[in-house]
FITORKE-570633 format. One line per 5 residues: number of its first residue (from 1); for each residue x, y, z of C-alpha. Coordinates in nm, 4 decimals. Layout:
NUM) X,Y,Z; ... .
This chain:
1) -0.0070,0.0044,-0.0028; 0.2791,0.2254,0.0762; 0.4579,0.1442,-0.2098; 0.1461,0.2411,-0.4452; 0.1049,0.5785,-0.2542 .
6) 0.4747,0.6546,-0.3095; 0.4528,0.5834,-0.6813; 0.1409,0.7869,-0.7057; 0.3239,1.0706,-0.5408; 0.6131,1.0263,-0.7693 .
11) 0.3906,1.0089,-1.0950; 0.2006,1.3402,-0.9684; 0.5563,1.5266,-0.9226; 0.6879,1.4166,-1.2644; 0.3471,1.5229,-1.4430 .
16) 0.3474,1.8456,-1.2930; 0.7214,1.9198,-1.3691; 0.6283,1.8285,-1.7309; 0.3295,2.0863,-1.7282; 0.5209,2.3611,-1.5236 .
21) 0.8862,2.3417,-1.6449; 0.8410,2.5306,-1.9888; 0.6352,2.7997,-1.8090; 0.8881,2.8492,-1.5474; 1.1591,2.8275,-1.8149 .
26) 0.9632,3.1081,-1.9898; 0.9330,3.3128,-1.6920; 1.2981,3.2892,-1.5987; 1.4070,3.4408,-1.9099; 1.1761,3.7340,-1.9238 .
31) 1.4457,3.8685,-1.6658; 1.7339,3.7751,-1.9019; 1.9293,4.1159,-2.0133; 2.0522,3.9195,-2.3239; 1.8331,3.8733,-2.6381 .
36) 1.7644,3.5072,-2.6510; 1.6902,3.2187,-2.4268; 2.0236,3.0047,-2.4814; 2.2044,3.1943,-2.2039; 2.1271,3.3975,-1.8838 .
41) 2.3457,3.7014,-1.8960; 2.2097,3.9036,-1.6174; 1.8823,4.0332,-1.4402; 1.6723,4.3047,-1.5775; 1.3265,4.4402,-1.5915 .
46) 1.3665,4.6170,-1.9399; 1.1218,4.3680,-2.1184; 0.8405,4.4347,-1.8865; 0.9141,4.7940,-1.9146; 0.8996,4.7458,-2.3078 .
51) 0.5647,4.5718,-2.2354; 0.4046,4.8394,-2.0433; 0.5264,5.1171,-2.2804; 0.3794,4.9347,-2.5847; 0.0579,5.1444,-2.6355 .
56) -0.0784,4.9013,-2.9024; -0.0339,4.6309,-2.6896; -0.1824,4.7864,-2.3523; -0.5001,4.8522,-2.6122; -0.5308,4.4734,-2.6901 .
61) -0.4962,4.3664,-2.3341; -0.7798,4.5934,-2.2304; -0.9727,4.4891,-2.5250; -0.9221,4.1181,-2.4274; -1.0463,4.1988,-2.0772 .
66) -1.3481,4.3731,-2.1831; -1.4235,4.0825,-2.4075; -1.3772,3.8293,-2.1259; -1.5627,3.9974,-1.8750; -1.8625,4.0840,-2.1215 .
71) -1.8614,3.7326,-2.2494; -1.8455,3.5720,-1.8929; -2.1166,3.7858,-1.7478; -2.3511,3.7353,-2.0358; -2.2762,3.3372,-2.0778 .
76) -2.3302,3.3211,-1.6808; -2.6889,3.4657,-1.7048; -2.7770,3.2458,-2.0326; -2.6119,2.9336,-1.8987; -2.8081,2.9608,-1.5462 .
81) -3.1089,3.0048,-1.7437; -3.0406,2.7121,-1.9639; -2.9537,2.4941,-1.7085; -3.2660,2.5629,-1.5065; -3.4705,2.5148,-1.8128 .
86) -3.2840,2.1510,-1.8651; -3.3491,2.0752,-1.5052; -3.7219,2.1383,-1.5275; -3.7512,1.9072,-1.8177; -3.9235,1.6005,-1.6905 .
91) -3.8797,1.3414,-1.9994; -3.5436,1.1784,-1.9744; -3.5210,1.1526,-2.3816; -3.5931,1.5210,-2.4049; -3.3474,1.6103,-2.1261 .
96) -3.0673,1.3856,-2.2753; -3.1051,1.5368,-2.6333; -3.0770,1.8911,-2.4686; -2.7592,1.7804,-2.2732; -2.6019,1.6500,-2.5769 .
101) -2.6717,1.9673,-2.7982; -2.5263,2.1712,-2.5060; -2.2208,1.9594,-2.5113; -2.1552,1.9970,-2.8863; -1.9677,2.3172,-2.8525 .
106) -1.7773,2.1540,-2.5850; -1.6416,1.8304,-2.7578; -1.6110,1.9849,-3.0935; -1.2549,2.0807,-3.2283; -1.1923,2.4457,-3.1841 .
111) -1.0653,2.4871,-3.5503; -1.4282,2.3542,-3.6812; -1.6042,2.5870,-3.4304; -1.3979,2.8817,-3.5550; -1.4422,2.8162,-3.9099 .
116) -1.8341,2.7662,-3.8582; -1.8698,3.0965,-3.6746; -1.6563,3.2835,-3.9753; -1.8967,3.1444,-4.2295; -2.2153,3.2274,-4.0071 .
121) -2.0807,3.5880,-3.9686; -2.0162,3.6135,-4.3241; -2.3502,3.5081,-4.4413; -2.5189,3.7251,-4.1808; -2.3222,4.0155,-4.2373 .
126) -2.1432,4.0759,-3.9226; -1.8197,4.2444,-3.9509; -1.5419,4.0536,-3.8056; -1.4236,4.2432,-3.4972; -1.5327,4.3215,-3.1522 .
131) -1.8967,4.1954,-3.1962; -1.8044,3.8816,-3.4131; -1.5467,3.8057,-3.1136; -1.7850,3.8608,-2.8414; -2.0856,3.6630,-2.9924 .
136) -1.8245,3.3594,-3.0613; -1.6876,3.3886,-2.6889; -2.0128,3.3830,-2.5544; -2.1659,3.0953,-2.7647; -1.8581,2.8626,-2.6570 .
141) -1.9067,2.9786,-2.2790; -2.2620,2.9160,-2.2371; -2.2460,2.5303,-2.2515; -1.9447,2.5493,-2.0026; -2.1815,2.7673,-1.7457 .
146) -2.4561,2.5109,-1.8045; -2.2071,2.1985,-1.7090; -2.0970,2.3686,-1.4034; -2.4374,2.4716,-1.2847; -2.6393,2.1470,-1.3637 .
151) -2.4810,1.9400,-1.0785; -2.5722,2.2052,-0.8131; -2.9350,2.1825,-0.9092; -2.9296,1.8250,-0.9111; -2.7938,1.8029,-0.5502 .
156) -3.0747,2.0717,-0.4590; -3.3703,1.8799,-0.2655; -3.6905,1.9459,-0.3964; -3.8244,1.9494,-0.0136; -3.6680,2.3049,0.0018 .
161) -3.8891,2.4357,-0.3155; -4.1931,2.2685,-0.1630; -4.1356,2.4140,0.1708; -4.0822,2.7493,0.0175; -4.4249,2.7449,-0.1591 .
166) -4.6132,2.5918,0.1409; -4.4888,2.9188,0.3136; -4.6443,3.1302,0.0311; -4.3427,3.2124,-0.1944; -4.4114,3.3138,-0.5486 .
171) -4.2261,3.1731,-0.8266; -3.9651,3.4539,-0.8295; -3.9122,3.4347,-0.4746; -3.8479,3.0885,-0.5078; -3.6064,3.1503,-0.7682 .
176) -3.4218,3.4479,-0.6044; -3.4284,3.3335,-0.2442; -3.3828,2.9428,-0.2570; -3.2496,2.8245,-0.5934; -3.0147,3.0902,-0.6853 .
181) -2.8220,3.0929,-0.3318; -2.8104,2.7223,-0.3419; -2.6529,2.7134,-0.6811; -2.4237,3.0086,-0.6124; -2.0842,2.8063,-0.6099 .
186) -2.1795,2.6481,-0.9402; -2.2871,3.0045,-1.0732; -1.9167,3.1120,-0.9518; -1.7671,2.8353,-1.1146; -1.9187,2.8779,-1.4134 .
191) -1.8284,3.2404,-1.4142; -1.4721,3.1902,-1.3802; -1.4527,2.9185,-1.6028; -1.5973,3.1133,-1.8935; -1.3605,3.3993,-1.8047 .
196) -1.0599,3.1792,-1.8229; -1.1788,3.0047,-2.1537; -1.2231,3.3702,-2.2892; -0.8953,3.4736,-2.1760; -0.7168,3.1722,-2.2933 .
201) -0.8867,3.1306,-2.6313; -0.6786,3.1078,-2.9767; -0.8312,2.9096,-3.2287; -1.1793,3.0483,-3.2375; -1.0717,3.4074,-3.1948 .
206) -0.8220,3.3785,-3.4779; -1.0947,3.2892,-3.7231; -1.3378,3.5583,-3.6051; -1.1163,3.8536,-3.5480; -1.0378,4.1248,-3.8052 .
211) -1.0487,4.5121,-3.9129; -0.7869,4.6026,-3.6743; -0.9461,4.4362,-3.3699; -0.7182,4.1550,-3.1751; -0.6929,3.9862,-2.8456 .
216) -0.3902,3.8895,-2.6529; -0.3522,3.5225,-2.7690; -0.3871,3.6136,-3.1223; -0.1060,3.9139,-3.0830; 0.1215,3.6730,-2.8895 .
221) 0.0929,3.4433,-3.1701; 0.1627,3.7060,-3.4507; 0.4525,3.8323,-3.2594; 0.6114,3.4797,-3.2143; 0.5857,3.4153,-3.5800 .
226) 0.7881,3.7421,-3.6394; 1.0783,3.6205,-3.4247; 1.1766,3.5440,-3.0689; 1.1455,3.8358,-2.8239; 1.1731,3.8383,-2.4716 .
231) 0.8888,4.0628,-2.4364; 0.6747,3.7761,-2.5189; 0.8113,3.6151,-2.2098; 0.7214,3.8994,-2.0058; 0.3981,3.9214,-2.1270 .
236) 0.3196,3.5653,-2.0950; 0.4563,3.5854,-1.7385; 0.2229,3.8543,-1.6425; -0.0802,3.6590,-1.8211; 0.0251,3.3727,-1.6088 .
241) 0.0295,3.5527,-1.3015; -0.2878,3.7031,-1.3694; -0.4470,3.3572,-1.4082; -0.3062,3.2454,-1.0718; -0.4704,3.5347,-0.9156 .
246) -0.7859,3.4237,-1.0676; -0.7671,3.0833,-0.9576; -0.6883,3.1949,-0.5955; -0.9839,3.4428,-0.5884; -1.2248,3.1693,-0.7195 .
251) -1.0816,2.9149,-0.4371; -1.1615,3.1568,-0.1753; -1.4992,3.2516,-0.3132; -1.5763,2.8838,-0.3606; -1.4714,2.8165,0.0209 .
256) -1.6648,3.0902,0.1340; -1.9834,2.9751,-0.0638; -1.9283,2.5992,0.0598; -1.9661,2.7141,0.4134; -2.2547,2.5410,0.6248 .
261) -2.5482,2.7622,0.6434; -2.8320,2.5543,0.7670; -3.1096,2.4878,0.5264; -2.9645,2.6758,0.2485; -3.2945,2.8914,0.2393 .
266) -3.2162,3.2686,0.2311; -3.4646,3.4468,0.4705 .
């Protein structure tokens, strides 16, 4: 038993090293005073200064954050509504069909999704840019929110809703005072997942961006194709640290929401 546990721990350590070694290698050379990643010549923050002095890059960062926040907020609202609608369906076959349709965007290759959105926007006449990127990010984020919220709805006992109705609560009060407080951890999880997916997405965004509008992932790809610059390392390091902050924030919010609160019915 001890040998199996030791092997499992060693296996996990190896996996984490494989996953994080390239990231830490990239972060390490973002402080290199040289211009390559072949030899560390000295410590410097010049590459970070170059990132913050690049006005175009700052605008792209702001665009990326706006897209991520808007798409996460809208997809969370739509995803919660979708999860509620699916949970209210009684026929198992209909519910399974809806879940299958919901999961199509999750399991489909990003290249196919991006190309599909490009064709759709071209046919409809939507110009490629802010609107097309926002709509595509909302579209692939909604199924993620649904998947995160549904388990919380399935955990909730129907007796909570019945008790609220017996006490004279209206449909709106049942939703706002009973259901939404209970599924709040799932809502936060869906929001942060949608936010992370939007910030991280490249494949879909690459197809639907245009007219001078760009996001951070597409910009990094474009700069990397022009040649290795340690400013990319600095930018990637900042993105990684920002992602870590998001994960820590979600962890503390989730811990707070998971504390026991009695019956779960909000007064």
